C-alpha positions in Angstrom: 0.1 0.0 -0.1 1.4 3.5 -0.9 1.7 5.9 1.9 1.1 9.6 1.4 4.8 10.3 1.8 5.6 8.0 -1.0 2.8 9.2 -3.2 3.8 12.8 -2.6 7.2 12.1 -4.0 5.6 11.1 -7.4 3.4 14.1 -7.7 5.0 16.6 -10.1 1.9 18.5 -11.3 1.3 20.4 -8.3 3.6 23.3 -7.4 5.5 23.3 -4.0 3.5 26.2 -3.0 0.1 24.4 -3.6 1.6 21.2 -1.8 2.2 23.4 1.4 -1.5 24.6 1.1 -2.7 20.9 0.6 -0.7 19.7 3.5 -1.9 22.4 5.9 -5.6 21.8 5.0 -5.0 18.1 5.5 -3.6 18.7 8.8 -6.5 20.8 9.9 -9.0 18.2 8.4 -7.2 15.6 10.6 -7.6 17.5 13.8 -11.2 18.2 13.0 -11.8 14.5 12.4 -9.7 13.5 15.6 -11.7 15.7 17.7 -15.0 14.0 16.5 -16.3 17.3 14.9 -18.7 16.7 12.1 -18.5 18.7 8.9 -22.0 20.0 9.8 -21.1 21.0 13.2 -17.8 22.7 12.1 -19.4 24.4 9.2 -21.9 26.1 11.5 -19.1 27.0 13.9 -17.2 28.9 11.2 -20.2 30.5 9.7 -20.1 28.3 6.4 -22.3 25.9 5.0 -21.7 22.2 5.1 -21.6 21.9 1.3 -19.0 24.8 1.1 -16.7 23.0 3.8 -17.1 19.7 1.7 -16.0 21.6 -1.4 -13.1 23.2 0.5 -12.0 19.6 2.0 -11.8 17.9 -1.2 -9.9 20.7 -2.7 -12.4 21.6 -5.5 -10.3 24.7 -5.6 -7.0 26.0 -3.8 -8.1 27.7 -0.6 -6.8 31.3 0.3 -4.7 31.9 3.5 -7.5 33.6 4.8 -9.8 30.3 4.3 -7.0 28.4 5.9 -6.8 30.8 9.0 -10.7 30.8 9.3 -10.5 27.0 9.5 -7.6 26.9 12.0 -9.4 29.5 14.0 -12.4 27.3 14.3 -10.2 24.7 15.8 -8.5 27.2 18.3 -5.4 26.9 16.1 -3.4 29.5 14.3 -1.4 29.4 11.1 2.2 31.0 11.4 4.1 32.0 8.3 7.9 32.1 8.3 9.9 33.8 5.8 13.4 32.3 5.1 16.3 33.0 2.5 15.4 31.1 -0.7 
C-alpha cells in the first residue's frame, strides 16, 4: 500500500506552494476528525455551509490563506508563516 509520503514524491503537477497549502489543509482536517467534529457542526461553527466545507475539504479549488486561517481559528489553532532565505 502506498503511503502519502511515497505518493507525494511522485506528484509533479502540483507546485511546491500548492503542496504546502494541501498539507496544511490536510492537517487541519485531521485535527477536526480526531476531535470528533462533523462537517455540519464545524461548518456552522465557522459560519460556512456544510456543502461549502465539503468542497473546501476535497480541494475543489485551492483555499486562500484567509480561508485556511478561518478553518484553523475554528479549531482554536493559528497558522504562522515564516520567511526564510530562498
